[in-house]
N, C-alpha and C positions, 0 to 999 in steps of 0.2 A: 308323506302323502303319496298317493298312488301315482303311477306313471300315467301320462296323459292319455294314453290310448288303450283301447281294448280291442280284442279281435273277436269279431262275430259275437259269440255268446258269452264272452268274458264278462261283459257288463250285465249279463243276465242275472248275476247276483247283485245284491245291494252293497257289496263289500266296499266299492270305491267311495260311495256316498258316505258310508259309515266311517271310513277312515278319515274322510274330509272333516266330518263333524268332530271326531276325536281330536284331530290335529288342532283344530281351532280352539277347542277347549283347553288343551295343554298349553297353548300359546298364552292364554290368559294366565294361567298359573305358569322262404327260399324260392322264392319264385323267380323265374327269368322272364316273366310276362313283360311286355312293353309298357311304357308309361302312358296311361290313357287319361290321366287327370287333365283338367283344364289349366291353362296358363295362370300363373299367380297374379292376383290383383293386389298390387302393393298399396299400403296405406298412403294417403296423400298429405301427410304432415311432415314437418321438419322439426328438428330438435329446437327447443326454446327454453330459455331460463325465466321467461315471464310466467306468472301464474295463469293457469287456464281458467277462463270464466265458465261457470255453469250456466244452465239455461235461466236460472233465477237472477243472474247478474252478479252473484257473489263469487269471489275467487275461491278456488279449491283450497281448503286448508293445507298448509305445508308443514307437516310434522318435521321436526328437526332433531338431530343429534349433534353433540359436539364431541370432539376428541382432542386430546392434548398432542401436540407435536413437540418432540424433544429438540433442543437446539442441535444443529449439525456441526457447528464449528467447535473445535477443541484446541487448546493452546499447544504449541510445539514445545519441545524440551527446552528451548532457549528463551521462551517467552514467559513472562510472569502471568500467572492465571488471573483473570478478571474476577474479582470477588463480588461484583455487582450481581445481585439476584434479579434475574429477568423472568417474569412469569411465562410459562410455555404458551405459545400461540394456540389459538382455538380455530378449528376448522368447523364451520357450520354445515351440516349435511341436510339436504332436503330428502326426507324419507317418504314423500307422498307418492301416490300411484302414477300420476300423470307427469310430474316434473322432478322425479327422483334424480339425485346426483349421479347415479350410475349411468344415466343416459348420456352423459358427457364422456364416458370411458372409451368409446370408439370401437375399434376392431381388435379382435384377439390376435396375438402374435402367431405367426406360422411356426409350428413346432415339429421337431423330429420325434415321432411317437409311433414306433412300428408295432403292429399287432401280431405278426407272425401267423402261424397256422393253427391257432387254438381250436380245439374241437368243442363246440358248444354243448355236446352231450356228455362231456367228461367234466365232472365237478371241479377237480383240481385245476384243470387247464382253464376253464371259464372263470373260476374265481381269481386265478392269477392274472388273467387278462383284465378283469374288472378292476382289481387293485392297481395294476400297472397303469391303465388308462386313467384311473382316478387321480394318480399322481400327476399325469400329464394335464388333467383338467386344473389341478392346483397351479401348475406352472403357467397355464394360459390365463386364468382369471386373476390370480394374485396381483401381478404388476399393474394391470389396467385399473383395478379397483383401488389399490393403494395409491396410485397416482392422483386419484380424486379425493384422497383423504379418508377412504373407507377402510376400517380395520378389517383385515382378512384373517380368517382361520379356516383350516380345511375341515371337511366333514369326516365323520367316522364311517366305518363299514361293518356290517354284520351279514356275511354271506353264508347261508346254510345250503347243504346238499338237498335237504328235503323241506323242513319247516322249522320254525322257531317262534319264540315269543319276544317281541320288541317293546320298546317304551311306549309306542302308540298302538299296540295290538299285535295279534298273531300275523305272521307272514309265512306263506301267503294266507290271506283270509279264505274261509271256506268257499269253495267253488270259484276261486279267483287264482290268477297266476301273477298278478302285478306286484312289483316291488313298491316300496314307499319311502319317503323322506320324513323323518320325525324331527320337528323343530325343538322338542323338549330336550334332546341330547345331541342335536345336529348329526344324526346318523342315518345312513341309507341302508335299508334292510332289503334283502332279496333272497329268493330260493332259486338256485340254478336249475334244478329239475323242473320246477313249475314254469320258469321262463322258456326253457328249451322244449319241454314235452307237454306242457299244459297241466291242468289240475282239475279233475272231475270232468265236467262238460266244457270247461274253458280251454280253448286251444292255446298252446304256447306260441311265443314269437317264432320259435324254431320250426313250427309247423307252417308258418307263413313264409318265412325267409330263412333258409338254413345257413346263411352267411353270418358270421359273428358280428358284423357291423350293425345289423338290426338291433341286437340286444345292447350293444355298447351305445348306440344312439339313444336308446331308452334310458340307459344309465346316465347319459349326458343330460337327458331331460330331468331326472331326479336331482342331478347336480345343479341344474337350473333352479330348482326349488331352494337349494342351499344358498345360491346367489341371491334369490329373493329374500331369504331370511336375514342374511348378514347386511343387506342394503336397506332393510326396513320396509321393503315392498310387502312382505308377508304380514307384518304387523298392521300395515295400513289396509291391506285387503281384509283382515279379520275385523278391524274396527268398522269398515264399510259394510261387511256382512252382518254384523250385529245391528247396525243402524238401518239396514234394509227391512222393510215391513212386509215383504212378500216373498214367497218361496221362489217365484220366477226371478225376482231380483237377486236373490242369493245364488241361484244357479247361474245367472248371467255373470256374476262376479267370479264364480268358480271357473267358468269357462275361460274368462280373460286371464286368470292366474295360470291355468293349465296350458293354454295355448302360448302364453309368454314363455313358459319353461320349455316348451317344444321348440320355440324359436331360438332360445339360448342353446339348446341341444344342437340345432342345425348350424349355429355359428361355430360351435366347437368341432363338429365333424368337418366343416370346411377348413378349420385351422390346421388339421392334421392330415388333410386329404393327400398331400404329396408323399407323405412318409408312411401312413397307415398300411397300405395306400387305399384311397377311395378313387378308383379310376372312373372313367365315364360310364362304363357299364354298371359298376356298383353304385354310382350316384343315381342312376336311373332306377335301380332296384330299391334304393332308399326312398326315392320319390314315390314309387309305386306302393311300397310298404306303408307309408304314411297316408296313402289314400285308402287303405284298408282298415285303419284303426280309428276308433272314436265312438261317439254315442250312436245308438241305434234306436229306432222307434220302439216305444214301449218301456224304455229304461231311463233312468235319471239322465237328464241332459246337462251333465256337470263337467264334461271334458271337451265338448265341441264335436261337430260332425266330422266324418272322415275327410270330406272336401276341405274343411278348414284346418284340420290337422296337417293335411298335405300342404295347404297354403302357407301355414306359419313355419313349418319345417323348411320349406323352400325360401321363405322370407329370410330366415336366419342364414341359410346357406348363400343365397344370391346377394343379399344386401350386406350381411356380415358386419353390422354396426349395432351397438346396443340400443340406440334410440329407435332403430327400425323394428325392434321387438317391443315397442311400447303399445301393447294391445289395448291399454286403457284409453287411448285416443283414437283407436281404429273404429270404423263404421260397424254398427251392430251386425250387419249382414256377414262380416268376415269373422265374427266370433260367435256365431250361432251354434 
């Protein structure tokens, strides 16, 4: 799925919306400018294990998954093995949008993940940085998800210098520069030249912020879609999209999905801030950057306004807990 944000004319193409539709179908089968954005308005909810009531009074359905947990005790060499067969314990996972099990996962661990001085205009260097930080994302997300009984698996990567054909379509799409996550094969696809230099009339991230942290934060967004996939959030989003009877309703669901991935990306950037490093100046640059990306008048409103992209990236950074990225309970004004 496409990265949550687009720059200026990037969403001038219909590519992002097209990729969104394709992904749903396969699931069934450099600026130094000061930060001028308004302060974040944090959602006013707290994590809850109780089902959320809808306006019609019925509780939100709570799709569940179960997974087997292997016994952890093994006999020592001096002990006789116990021949009693004990069925493996079951962990019931809530895969709903509003009360997903992953919201109990808490904060990502602080990791040592140094970026170095990679040049975003050099394919080999940028690709190596993407793969390296991707492994850091695995190290961050795996323990907190597995602690909740969620089976973890890392995403794959297909990083091209120019363009390629992925399981969910071409990357980049014509007139676009955005990478995308494909749930069909759990793979993140990206073109280094498109992200850095743009594609056609679509400006690249590197033309907005020439520091590599901008592109890596966008890759953290795509990784956020992988988190949504393995936790059941993406399945639940697609079922809700199919149930929606209006185009505006489908777009509203898309924005909540995308802004949540941006929030997850903000959480990860915070987790590596000390070692990456993301100092105070670069944090301000990231905040400013996310105030420049998003939906613009005249184009599909499927990723959220620049103001709300900024809002949710900052939410992930400043609150840094999974339940604080629950866009499905947030006021509509914060996900417009």
